[in-house]
ROSE-4610 file (N, C-alpha, C; in Angstrom, 1 decimal, always signed):
// ROSE-4610
residu = [M/M/M/Q/Q/Q/E/E/E/T/T/T/N/N/N/D/D/D/Q/Q/Q/A/A/A/H/H/H/W/W/W/R/R/R/R/R/R/T/T/T/T/T/T/K/K/K/L/L/L/M/M/M/L/L/L/A/A/A/H/H/H/L/L/L/G/G/G/I/I/I/W/W/W/F/F/F/F/F/F/F/F/F/G/G/G/Y/Y/Y/V/V/V/I/I/I/H/H/H/M/M/M/F/F/F/V/V/V/N/N/N/T/T/T/L/L/L/N/N/N/Q/Q/Q/Y/Y/Y/T/T/T/I/I/I/P/P/P/I/I/I/L/L/L/K/K/K/F/F/F/P/P/P/L/L/L/G/G/G/F/F/F/Y/Y/Y/M/M/M/A/A/A/A/A/A/Q/Q/Q/G/G/G/S/S/S/L/L/L/I/I/I/V/V/V/F/F/F/V/V/V/V/V/V/M/M/M/L/L/L/F/F/F/V/V/V/F/F/F/A/A/A/Y/Y/Y/Q/Q/Q/Q/Q/Q/D/D/D/K/K/K/I/I/I/D/D/D/R/R/R/E/E/E/H/H/H/G/G/G/V/V/V/A/A/A/E/E/E/D/D/D/D/D/D]
num = [1/1/1/2/2/2/3/3/3/4/4/4/5/5/5/6/6/6/7/7/7/8/8/8/9/9/9/10/10/10/11/11/11/12/12/12/13/13/13/14/14/14/15/15/15/16/16/16/17/17/17/18/18/18/19/19/19/20/20/20/21/21/21/22/22/22/23/23/23/24/24/24/25/25/25/26/26/26/27/27/27/28/28/28/29/29/29/30/30/30/31/31/31/32/32/32/33/33/33/34/34/34/35/35/35/36/36/36/37/37/37/38/38/38/39/39/39/40/40/40/41/41/41/42/42/42/43/43/43/44/44/44/45/45/45/46/46/46/47/47/47/48/48/48/49/49/49/50/50/50/51/51/51/52/52/52/53/53/53/54/54/54/55/55/55/56/56/56/57/57/57/58/58/58/59/59/59/60/60/60/61/61/61/62/62/62/63/63/63/64/64/64/65/65/65/66/66/66/67/67/67/68/68/68/69/69/69/70/70/70/71/71/71/72/72/72/73/73/73/74/74/74/75/75/75/76/76/76/77/77/77/78/78/78/79/79/79/80/80/80/81/81/81/82/82/82/83/83/83/84/84/84/85/85/85/86/86/86/87/87/87]
x = [+3.5/+2.4/+2.9/+3.9/+4.5/+5.1/+5.7/+6.4/+5.3/+4.2/+3.1/+2.6/+2.4/+1.9/+2.9/+4.2/+5.2/+5.2/+5.1/+5.0/+3.8/+2.7/+1.5/+1.6/+2.2/+2.4/+3.3/+4.4/+5.3/+4.7/+3.9/+3.3/+2.3/+1.5/+0.6/+1.3/+2.4/+3.2/+3.8/+4.3/+5.0/+3.9/+2.8/+1.7/+1.3/+1.2/+0.9/+2.0/+3.2/+4.3/+4.4/+4.2/+4.3/+3.1/+1.9/+0.8/+1.1/+1.6/+1.9/+3.1/+4.1/+5.1/+4.6/+3.6/+3.0/+2.3/+1.5/+0.8/+1.9/+2.9/+4.0/+4.6/+4.9/+5.6/+4.6/+3.4/+2.4/+2.4/+2.2/+2.1/+3.4/+4.5/+5.8/+6.4/+6.1/+6.8/+5.8/+4.8/+3.9/+3.1/+2.5/+1.8/+2.6/+3.9/+4.7/+5.1/+5.0/+5.3/+4.2/+3.1/+1.9/+1.5/+2.4/+2.1/+1.5/+2.1/+1.7/+0.3/+0.0/-1.3/-2.3/-2.0/-2.9/-3.2/-2.3/-2.4/-3.6/-4.1/-5.3/-6.5/-6.5/-7.7/-7.3/-8.4/-8.2/-9.0/-8.6/-9.3/-10.4/-11.7/-12.7/-12.6/-12.5/-12.5/-11.2/-10.1/-8.8/-8.3/-8.8/-8.4/-6.9/-6.4/-5.0/-5.0/-4.1/-4.0/-3.7/-4.4/-4.3/-2.9/-2.1/-0.7/+0.1/+0.0/+0.8/+0.4/-0.9/-1.3/-0.8/-0.9/-0.4/+1.1/+1.9/+3.3/+3.7/+3.0/+3.4/+2.8/+1.5/+0.9/+0.2/-0.4/-1.2/-0.4/+0.8/+1.6/+2.0/+2.3/+2.8/+1.6/+0.4/-0.8/-1.0/-0.9/-1.1/+0.0/+1.2/+2.3/+2.0/+1.6/+1.3/+0.1/-1.0/-2.1/-1.7/-0.8/-0.3/+0.4/+1.2/+1.9/+0.9/-0.2/-1.1/-1.9/-2.3/-3.0/-2.1/-0.9/+0.0/+0.2/+0.4/+0.6/-0.6/-1.8/-3.0/-3.2/-2.9/-3.1/-2.0/-0.8/+0.2/-0.1/-0.6/-0.9/-2.0/-3.0/-4.1/-3.5/-2.6/-2.0/-1.2/-0.4/+0.4/-0.5/-1.6/-2.5/-3.2/-3.5/-4.2/-3.2/-1.9/-0.9/-0.2/-0.6/-0.1/+1.3/+1.7/+3.0/+3.0/+1.9/+1.7/+2.5/+3.0/+3.6/+2.5/+2.7/+1.7/+1.9/+0.7/+0.8/+1.2]
y = [-27.4/-26.7/-25.5/-24.8/-23.7/-24.2/-25.4/-26.0/-26.2/-26.8/-27.1/-25.8/-24.7/-23.4/-22.8/-22.9/-22.4/-23.2/-24.5/-25.3/-24.9/-24.8/-24.4/-23.1/-22.1/-20.8/-20.8/-21.5/-21.6/-22.3/-23.3/-24.1/-23.1/-22.4/-21.4/-20.3/-19.8/-18.8/-19.3/-20.5/-21.0/-21.2/-21.7/-21.9/-20.5/-19.5/-18.2/-17.7/-17.8/-17.3/-18.0/-19.4/-20.1/-19.7/-19.5/-19.1/-17.7/-16.8/-15.5/-15.5/-16.4/-16.6/-17.2/-18.1/-18.6/-17.6/-16.7/-15.6/-14.6/-14.3/-13.4/-14.0/-15.3/-16.0/-15.9/-16.2/-16.1/-14.7/-13.7/-12.4/-11.8/-12.3/-11.8/-12.4/-13.7/-14.4/-15.0/-15.8/-16.5/-15.6/-14.5/-13.6/-13.0/-12.7/-12.0/-13.0/-14.3/-15.2/-15.2/-14.8/-14.8/-13.4/-12.4/-11.1/-11.0/-11.6/-11.5/-12.1/-13.2/-13.8/-12.9/-12.4/-11.5/-10.2/-9.8/-8.5/-8.6/-9.8/-10.0/-9.4/-9.3/-8.7/-7.3/-6.5/-5.1/-4.9/-4.0/-3.5/-2.5/-2.8/-2.0/-0.5/-0.1/+1.4/+2.0/+1.4/+2.0/+1.8/+0.8/+0.5/+0.1/-0.4/-0.9/-2.4/-2.9/-4.4/-5.0/-6.1/-6.7/-7.1/-7.6/-8.0/-6.9/-5.8/-4.6/-4.0/-4.0/-3.5/-4.3/-5.7/-6.5/-6.4/-6.3/-6.1/-4.8/-3.7/-2.4/-2.0/-2.3/-1.8/-2.9/-3.9/-4.8/-5.6/-6.1/-6.9/-6.0/-4.8/-3.9/-3.6/-3.5/-3.3/-4.5/-5.7/-6.9/-7.0/-6.7/-6.8/-5.8/-4.6/-3.7/-4.2/-4.7/-5.2/-6.4/-7.3/-8.5/-8.1/-7.0/-6.6/-6.3/-5.6/-5.2/-6.5/-7.3/-8.5/-9.5/-9.6/-10.5/-9.9/-8.6/-8.1/-8.3/-8.1/-8.3/-9.8/-10.7/-12.1/-12.6/-12.1/-12.5/-12.0/-10.7/-10.2/-11.0/-11.4/-12.3/-13.6/-14.2/-15.5/-15.2/-14.1/-13.8/-13.6/-12.9/-12.6/-13.9/-14.8/-16.1/-17.0/-16.8/-17.6/-16.9/-15.7/-14.9/-14.4/-14.1/-13.5/-12.2/-11.6/-10.3/-9.2/-8.3/-7.1/-6.1/-5.5/-4.5/-3.2/-2.5/-1.3/-0.1]
z = [+27.8/+27.2/+26.3/+26.8/+26.1/+24.8/+24.8/+23.7/+22.6/+23.0/+22.0/+21.4/+22.2/+21.7/+20.7/+21.1/+20.2/+18.8/+18.9/+17.7/+16.8/+17.5/+16.7/+16.1/+16.9/+16.3/+15.1/+15.2/+14.1/+12.9/+13.1/+12.0/+11.3/+12.0/+11.4/+10.7/+11.3/+10.7/+9.4/+9.4/+8.2/+7.1/+7.4/+6.4/+5.8/+6.6/+6.1/+5.2/+5.6/+4.8/+3.5/+3.5/+2.2/+1.3/+1.9/+1.0/+0.4/+1.1/+0.6/-0.4/-0.2/-1.1/-2.4/-2.4/-3.6/-4.4/-3.7/-4.4/-5.0/-4.2/-4.7/-5.9/-5.9/-7.1/-8.3/-8.1/-9.2/-9.8/-9.0/-9.6/-10.0/-9.4/-9.7/-11.0/-11.2/-12.3/-13.3/-12.8/-13.7/-14.6/-14.0/-14.8/-15.9/-15.6/-16.6/-17.7/-17.5/-18.6/-19.6/-19.3/-20.2/-20.6/-20.6/-21.0/-22.4/-23.3/-24.7/-24.9/-24.2/-24.2/-23.6/-22.4/-21.7/-22.4/-23.3/-24.1/-25.1/-25.3/-26.2/-25.5/-24.2/-23.5/-23.0/-23.0/-22.5/-21.3/-20.4/-19.3/-19.8/-19.6/-20.2/-20.0/-18.8/-18.5/-19.0/-18.7/-18.9/-20.4/-21.1/-22.5/-22.6/-21.5/-21.5/-21.8/-22.5/-22.6/-21.2/-20.9/-19.6/-19.2/-20.2/-19.9/-19.5/-20.3/-20.0/-18.6/-18.3/-17.0/-15.8/-16.0/-14.9/-14.7/-15.8/-15.7/-15.1/-15.5/-15.1/-13.7/-13.5/-12.3/-11.4/-12.1/-11.3/-10.3/-10.7/-9.7/-8.5/-8.8/-7.7/-6.7/-7.2/-6.4/-5.5/-6.1/-5.4/-4.3/-4.6/-3.6/-2.4/-2.6/-1.5/-0.7/-1.4/-0.6/+0.2/-0.4/+0.3/+1.6/+1.6/+2.8/+3.9/+3.6/+4.7/+5.1/+4.2/+4.5/+5.4/+5.0/+5.8/+7.2/+7.3/+8.6/+9.5/+8.9/+9.7/+10.1/+9.2/+9.5/+10.5/+10.4/+11.3/+12.7/+12.8/+14.1/+14.7/+13.9/+14.5/+15.0/+14.3/+14.7/+16.0/+16.0/+17.2/+18.5/+18.3/+19.4/+19.9/+19.0/+19.4/+20.2/+19.9/+20.6/+21.7/+22.0/+23.1/+23.0/+21.7/+21.5/+20.7/+20.7/+20.0/+20.7/+19.9/+20.4/+20.8/+21.9/+22.4/+21.6/+21.3/+20.6/+21.5]
């Protein structure tokens, strides 16, 4: 029984990790490949070109948000499988 719980926990953790790595890759590399194309659009309130904003600030904001989301989701998975760290 413990073996199956460990496998299920690892499978869910792996899926979560790969999903976050995919988002990280997209905002870390793919967005930056299209900076010149994205610069055709501007952010209405800030009047910055979108490509410049995503390269300078947007990706960093996404990375910080991803850290908190990942920690929350991983904690939820850990608690469901009985391996959470106590606060």
